[in-house]
C-alpha positions as CSV (number, residue, x, y, z in Angstrom):
1,M,0.0,0.0,0.0
2,I,1.2,3.5,-0.8
3,D,2.7,5.4,2.1
4,L,0.8,8.6,2.4
5,N,3.2,9.9,5.1
6,T,5.8,10.4,2.3
7,V,3.5,11.9,-0.3
8,S,0.9,13.7,1.8
9,S,1.7,17.1,0.3
10,D,1.6,15.8,-3.2
11,Y,-1.6,13.8,-2.5
12,N,-3.3,16.8,-1.0
13,T,-2.4,18.9,-4.1
14,L,-3.9,16.3,-6.4
15,I,-7.1,16.1,-4.4
16,E,-7.4,19.9,-4.5
17,A,-6.9,19.8,-8.3
18,I,-9.5,17.1,-8.7
19,Y,-12.2,19.2,-7.0
20,Q,-11.0,22.4,-8.7
21,G,-11.6,20.6,-12.1
22,P,-15.3,21.3,-12.4
23,L,-14.7,25.0,-11.9
24,E,-12.1,25.4,-14.6
25,D,-12.9,26.6,-18.1
26,T,-11.2,23.5,-19.4
27,P,-12.2,20.8,-16.8
28,W,-9.3,19.3,-14.9
29,R,-6.6,21.2,-16.9
30,S,-4.7,21.6,-13.6
31,F,-5.1,18.0,-12.4
32,L,-4.0,16.2,-15.5
33,P,-0.5,17.7,-15.6
34,L,0.0,17.2,-11.9
35,L,-1.0,13.5,-12.1
36,C,1.2,13.1,-15.2
37,Q,4.1,14.5,-13.1
38,H,3.4,12.4,-10.0
39,V,3.2,9.0,-11.8
40,H,6.0,10.0,-14.3
41,A,3.7,9.3,-17.2
42,F,4.2,10.0,-20.9
43,A,0.6,11.2,-21.2
44,I,-2.6,11.3,-19.2
45,S,-6.2,11.0,-20.6
46,L,-9.5,11.6,-19.0
47,V,-12.4,10.2,-21.1
48,L,-15.6,11.9,-20.0
49,R,-17.6,10.4,-22.9
50,P,-16.2,7.3,-24.4
51,P,-16.2,7.3,-28.3
52,A,-18.7,5.2,-30.2
53,F,-19.5,4.7,-33.8
54,G,-20.9,8.1,-35.0
55,D,-19.7,9.9,-31.8
56,E,-16.1,10.9,-31.3
57,G,-16.7,11.2,-27.6
58,L,-15.1,13.7,-25.2
59,I,-11.5,13.1,-24.2
60,L,-9.3,15.5,-22.2
61,N,-5.6,14.9,-22.7
62,Y,-2.2,16.1,-21.4
63,Q,1.2,15.1,-22.8
64,R,4.3,15.9,-20.9
65,P,6.6,18.4,-22.7
66,T,9.7,17.0,-24.5
67,S,13.2,18.2,-23.9
68,T,12.7,20.7,-26.8
69,D,9.3,21.8,-25.7
70,K,9.5,23.9,-22.5
71,T,5.7,24.6,-22.2
72,P,3.1,22.0,-21.3
73,R,0.4,21.6,-23.9
74,D,-3.1,20.1,-24.2
75,S,-3.3,17.9,-27.2
76,T,-5.5,18.9,-30.1
77,P,-7.0,16.3,-32.4
78,D,-5.9,16.3,-36.1
79,N,-7.4,14.7,-39.1
80,T,-4.7,12.0,-39.7
81,Q,-5.6,8.4,-39.7
82,L,-2.9,7.4,-37.2
83,A,-2.2,9.0,-33.9
84,D,0.5,11.8,-34.0
85,P,3.1,11.3,-31.3
86,K,2.5,15.0,-30.3
87,D,-1.3,14.4,-30.2
88,W,-2.3,11.5,-27.9
89,P,-5.0,10.2,-28.1
90,A,-6.0,11.8,-31.4
91,S,-8.6,11.3,-34.1
92,A,-7.2,7.8,-34.8
93,Y,-8.6,6.5,-31.4
94,K,-11.8,8.4,-31.7
95,E,-12.5,7.2,-35.2
96,Q,-11.3,3.6,-35.2
97,F,-9.3,2.1,-32.4
98,F,-11.7,2.7,-29.5
99,A,-13.3,-0.6,-30.7
100,L,-10.0,-2.4,-30.1
101,D,-9.3,-0.9,-26.7
102,P,-8.7,-3.8,-24.2
103,F,-9.7,-1.5,-21.3
104,V,-13.4,-2.3,-21.5
105,N,-15.9,-3.3,-18.8
106,L,-13.5,-2.6,-16.0
107,P,-15.2,-2.9,-12.6
108,P,-15.7,0.7,-11.3
109,G,-12.8,1.8,-9.2
110,E,-10.5,-1.2,-10.1
111,V,-7.0,-0.1,-11.2
112,V,-5.3,-2.3,-13.8
113,T,-2.4,-2.2,-16.2
114,L,-2.3,-3.2,-19.8
115,E,0.2,-6.0,-18.9
116,E,-2.4,-7.5,-16.6
117,L,-5.0,-7.5,-19.4
118,M,-2.8,-8.7,-22.3
119,P,0.4,-10.6,-22.4
120,E,3.3,-8.7,-24.0
121,Q,3.6,-10.8,-27.1
122,E,-0.1,-10.7,-27.7
123,L,0.0,-6.9,-27.4
124,L,3.0,-6.5,-29.8
125,N,1.1,-8.6,-32.4
126,S,-2.2,-6.7,-32.0
127,E,-3.5,-4.2,-34.5
128,Y,-4.3,-1.9,-31.5
129,Y,-0.6,-1.7,-30.7
130,R,0.8,-1.6,-34.2
131,H,-1.6,1.1,-35.5
132,Y,-2.3,3.1,-32.4
133,L,0.0,2.7,-29.4
134,Q,3.3,2.2,-31.3
135,P,2.9,5.4,-33.5
136,A,2.1,7.3,-30.4
137,G,5.1,6.0,-28.5
138,V,3.0,4.2,-25.9
139,F,3.6,0.8,-24.4
140,H,2.7,0.8,-20.7
141,V,-0.9,1.8,-19.8
142,L,-2.4,2.3,-16.3
143,G,-6.2,2.7,-16.2
144,A,-9.3,2.8,-14.0
145,D,-13.0,3.5,-14.8
146,T,-15.5,5.2,-12.7
147,S,-19.2,6.1,-13.0
148,E,-21.3,8.7,-11.2
149,P,-24.9,8.0,-10.0
150,E,-26.5,10.0,-12.9
151,G,-24.9,7.7,-15.5
152,L,-21.8,9.4,-16.7
153,Q,-18.9,7.0,-17.1
154,A,-15.3,8.3,-17.0
155,R,-12.0,6.6,-17.8
156,L,-8.6,7.7,-16.4
157,R,-5.5,6.5,-18.3
158,A,-1.8,7.0,-17.8
159,C,0.8,6.0,-20.4
160,R,4.5,5.4,-20.6
161,G,6.9,4.6,-23.5
162,K,8.4,1.2,-24.3
163,D,11.8,2.2,-22.9
164,E,10.3,3.4,-19.6
165,P,9.6,1.2,-16.6
166,A,6.2,-0.4,-16.0
167,F,3.8,1.2,-13.6
168,S,4.5,0.1,-10.0
169,A,2.2,-1.0,-7.2
170,D,2.5,2.4,-5.7
171,D,1.3,4.0,-8.9
172,K,-1.7,1.7,-8.9
173,A,-2.4,2.4,-5.2
174,L,-2.3,6.2,-5.9
175,F,-4.8,5.8,-8.7
176,G,-7.0,3.7,-6.4
177,L,-7.0,6.5,-3.8
178,L,-7.8,9.2,-6.4
179,I,-10.6,7.5,-8.3
180,P,-13.3,7.9,-5.6
181,H,-12.6,11.6,-5.4
182,L,-12.6,11.9,-9.2
183,R,-16.0,10.2,-9.2
184,R,-17.5,12.8,-6.9
185,A,-15.9,15.6,-8.8
186,I,-17.3,14.3,-12.0
187,Q,-20.8,14.2,-10.3
188,I,-20.3,17.9,-9.4
189,H,-19.2,18.6,-13.0
190,V,-22.3,17.0,-14.4
191,R,-24.7,19.0,-12.1
192,L,-22.9,22.3,-12.8
193,S,-23.0,21.6,-16.5
194,R,-26.7,20.9,-16.4
195,I,-27.4,24.1,-14.4
196,E,-25.3,26.1,-16.8
197,S,-27.1,24.7,-19.8
198,E,-30.5,25.6,-18.2
199,R,-29.2,29.0,-17.3
200,K,-28.2,29.7,-20.9
201,L,-31.5,28.4,-22.2
202,Y,-33.5,30.7,-20.0
203,A,-31.2,33.6,-20.6
204,G,-31.5,33.1,-24.3
205,A,-35.3,33.1,-24.0
206,I,-35.1,36.5,-22.2
207,D,-32.8,37.9,-24.8
208,R,-35.1,36.8,-27.6
209,L,-37.9,38.8,-25.9
210,S,-35.6,41.8,-26.0
211,V,-35.8,42.2,-22.2
212,A,-32.8,43.8,-20.4
213,T,-31.9,41.8,-17.3
214,V,-29.9,43.0,-14.3
215,V,-29.2,40.6,-11.3
216,L,-28.5,42.2,-7.9
217,D,-27.1,40.9,-4.6
218,E,-28.6,41.7,-1.2
219,Q,-26.8,45.0,-1.1
220,G,-28.2,46.1,-4.5
221,Q,-24.8,45.6,-6.2
222,V,-25.0,44.5,-9.8
223,L,-23.8,40.9,-10.2
224,D,-24.7,40.3,-13.8
225,T,-26.3,41.8,-16.9
226,N,-27.3,40.5,-20.2
227,E,-26.1,42.2,-23.5
228,I,-29.3,44.1,-23.9
229,A,-29.0,45.6,-20.4
230,R,-25.3,46.5,-21.0
231,D,-26.3,48.4,-24.1
232,L,-29.1,50.2,-22.3
233,L,-27.0,51.1,-19.3
234,N,-24.2,52.4,-21.6
235,E,-26.7,54.8,-23.2
236,K,-27.3,56.4,-19.8
237,D,-30.7,57.5,-20.9
238,G,-33.0,57.3,-17.9
239,I,-31.0,54.6,-16.1
240,S,-27.3,53.9,-15.8
241,L,-24.7,52.1,-13.7
242,A,-22.9,54.0,-11.0
243,H,-20.5,52.6,-8.4
244,G,-21.7,49.1,-9.2
245,K,-25.4,49.9,-8.6
246,L,-28.3,50.9,-10.8
247,H,-28.9,54.6,-10.9
248,V,-32.1,56.3,-12.1
249,N,-31.3,59.7,-13.5
250,R,-34.4,61.8,-12.5
251,H,-34.3,62.5,-8.7
252,Q,-38.0,61.8,-7.9
253,Q,-37.9,58.6,-9.9
254,A,-34.6,57.6,-8.3
255,D,-36.2,57.9,-4.8
256,E,-39.1,55.7,-6.0
257,F,-36.7,53.1,-7.5
258,A,-34.7,53.0,-4.3
259,R,-37.8,52.5,-2.2
260,L,-39.1,49.6,-4.4
261,Q,-35.7,48.0,-4.7
262,N,-35.2,48.1,-0.9
263,K,-38.7,46.7,-0.4
264,V,-37.8,43.7,-2.5
265,L,-34.3,43.2,-1.1
266,E,-35.5,43.4,2.6
267,H,-37.8,40.5,2.2
268,C,-36.0,38.4,-0.5
269,S,-34.9,35.8,2.2
270,D,-38.4,35.5,3.7
271,D,-40.4,32.3,3.3
272,H,-42.9,34.5,1.4
273,P,-40.9,37.1,-0.5
274,S,-42.5,40.5,-1.2
275,V,-44.6,40.9,-4.3
276,T,-42.9,42.0,-7.5
277,Q,-42.5,45.8,-7.8
278,A,-42.8,47.8,-11.0
279,M,-42.4,51.4,-12.2
280,R,-41.8,53.5,-15.3
281,V,-38.6,55.6,-15.9
282,S,-38.7,58.6,-18.2
283,R,-35.8,59.3,-20.5
284,P,-34.1,62.7,-21.0
285,S,-33.8,62.0,-24.7
286,G,-37.6,62.1,-25.1
287,K,-37.8,58.4,-26.1
288,P,-40.7,56.4,-24.7
289,D,-40.4,55.5,-21.0
290,L,-38.7,52.4,-19.9
291,G,-40.7,49.8,-17.9
292,L,-39.0,48.3,-14.9
293,V,-40.0,45.2,-13.0
294,I,-38.1,44.3,-9.8
295,K,-38.5,40.6,-8.8
296,P,-37.1,38.7,-5.8
297,V,-34.8,35.8,-6.6
298,P,-35.6,32.8,-4.3
299,I,-32.6,32.2,-2.0
300,S,-31.7,28.7,-0.9
301,T,-31.8,28.0,2.8
302,W,-28.1,27.2,2.6
303,S,-27.1,30.2,0.5
304,E,-24.8,32.3,2.7
305,G,-22.2,35.0,2.2
306,Q,-21.9,37.8,-0.3
307,A,-22.6,38.0,-4.0
308,V,-25.7,35.8,-3.8
309,P,-28.4,36.8,-6.4
310,A,-31.3,38.4,-4.4
311,A,-33.3,40.3,-7.0
312,A,-33.6,40.7,-10.7
313,V,-34.5,43.9,-12.5
314,F,-36.2,43.4,-15.9
315,I,-36.3,46.5,-18.2
316,S,-38.4,46.8,-21.3
317,D,-37.6,49.4,-23.9
318,P,-40.5,50.1,-26.3
319,E,-38.1,51.0,-29.0
320,R,-36.6,47.6,-29.0
321,Q,-38.5,45.0,-31.1
322,A,-38.3,41.3,-30.2
323,D,-36.8,39.4,-33.1
324,T,-39.4,37.2,-34.7
325,S,-38.5,34.6,-37.4
326,Q,-40.6,34.6,-40.5
327,E,-40.0,30.9,-40.7
328,I,-41.3,30.3,-37.2
329,I,-44.4,32.4,-37.7
330,T,-45.1,30.5,-41.0
331,R,-44.8,27.1,-39.2
332,L,-46.8,28.2,-36.1
333,F,-49.8,29.7,-37.9
334,G,-49.7,28.1,-41.4
335,F,-49.0,31.4,-43.1
336,T,-47.4,31.8,-46.5
337,P,-44.1,33.6,-46.5
338,A,-45.8,36.8,-47.7
339,E,-48.5,36.5,-45.0
340,A,-45.8,36.0,-42.3
341,T,-43.9,39.1,-43.5
342,L,-47.1,41.1,-43.3
343,A,-48.0,39.9,-39.9
344,M,-44.4,40.6,-38.6
345,H,-44.7,44.2,-39.7
346,L,-48.1,44.6,-38.1
347,T,-46.8,43.4,-34.8
348,Q,-44.2,46.2,-34.9
349,G,-47.0,48.7,-34.7
350,L,-47.3,49.6,-38.3
351,S,-50.7,50.2,-40.0
352,L,-51.8,48.2,-42.9
353,A,-51.1,51.2,-45.2
354,D,-47.6,51.7,-43.8
355,T,-46.9,48.0,-44.1
356,S,-48.0,47.8,-47.7
357,E,-45.8,50.8,-48.6
358,R,-42.8,49.3,-46.8
359,L,-43.3,46.0,-48.6
360,S,-43.9,47.7,-51.9
361,I,-47.3,46.0,-52.4
362,S,-50.7,47.5,-53.1
363,Q,-53.1,48.0,-50.3
364,H,-55.5,45.7,-52.1
365,T,-52.9,42.9,-52.0
366,A,-52.2,43.7,-48.3
367,R,-55.9,43.5,-47.4
368,A,-56.2,40.2,-49.3
369,Q,-53.3,38.8,-47.3
370,L,-54.7,40.1,-44.0
371,K,-58.1,38.5,-44.8
372,A,-56.3,35.1,-45.3
373,I,-54.4,35.6,-42.1
374,F,-57.7,36.3,-40.2
375,S,-59.1,33.1,-41.7
376,K,-56.2,31.0,-40.6
377,T,-56.0,32.4,-37.0
378,G,-59.7,32.8,-36.3
379,V,-59.4,36.5,-35.3
380,T,-61.3,39.3,-36.9
381,R,-59.4,42.4,-35.9
382,Q,-55.8,43.6,-36.4
383,A,-55.4,44.2,-32.7
384,E,-56.4,40.6,-31.9
385,L,-53.9,39.3,-34.5
386,V,-51.0,41.4,-32.9
387,R,-51.9,40.2,-29.4
388,L,-52.1,36.5,-30.7
389,I,-48.6,36.6,-32.2
390,L,-47.0,38.5,-29.4
391,K,-48.4,36.1,-26.8
392,S,-47.3,33.1,-28.8
393,V,-43.9,31.4,-28.6
394,A,-42.9,33.0,-32.0
395,N,-40.4,35.3,-30.4
396,L,-38.5,32.4,-28.8
397,G,-37.9,30.7,-32.2
């Protein structure tokens, strides 16, 4: 068994890097080089999604620098059929040789070497070695598999060259100690990835509706803004950003905004948060007023500390039109392309006469298209049509 008294510092560093992995832009980019160094490997691979036919999988790689290469590098797949020695594992494994990999169906957490799975002569005669391992300069392989409760299976591999010693019992023992931690870190990674995907989905929906969004902490400090909000705040027309907080330009409205914001923030951690607050903000430029809605963000019982989202401010600008796809409207309502174009212009507040002029069609043609639209939607007035489209999911397309 490995003696942790002699490697406690190194071991702790590896554990820290494992749990830091889910928070890094490239997951485990700190851990892989550290592990490569500690086990004196030629290369380290972490397979987060094993390749399959039609799916190249997701493989994170690190190869130790050569004597002429002073900077560590992450391998980047190329389009060659065989693995490039500077690119391990590369497209060759993803496209072909995963089917020949002897490291399959390993019991979760069990650490094995390639020598234990395949006698040396059998390995040397194998297609897997001749067409994949040998061109990559790999001979000794140490591996272990793990799976997290939600189904993701991961594979950790360390490799050495033919002229290097085989992996020792201490190397195997270290792998065995690290695998349970890696399994938990991967579980964290999966959940964080899912949350981030959902966040992007909902943020994208808000953006499609042309709604500016500003997230505040319990002190009213701005934590995050979407692109529409950044553009609006940079205009400094009615509302702006000052010292990290939202600032309403007109004094009387600024007092009203501060009162409503404080009312929301004071009760955001209550079991029954205060009702959503709303107000209008006039603009010095004379453009139409902005509409503001201040909504509490539910706070988890275990959320403590600073920089926790406490409220969201949604800002609507009447001059910003939500983007609506002609194709989406056509599919949703069964319109022709010409009818969809007409309907899109009407939802932007144009009259039928203005729309016909903008589209360079006669008013007779426009009225005929509008009549067909009414027939397909079951409405009888232009205002009803506009309301129907705006309340549909067309703007999310």
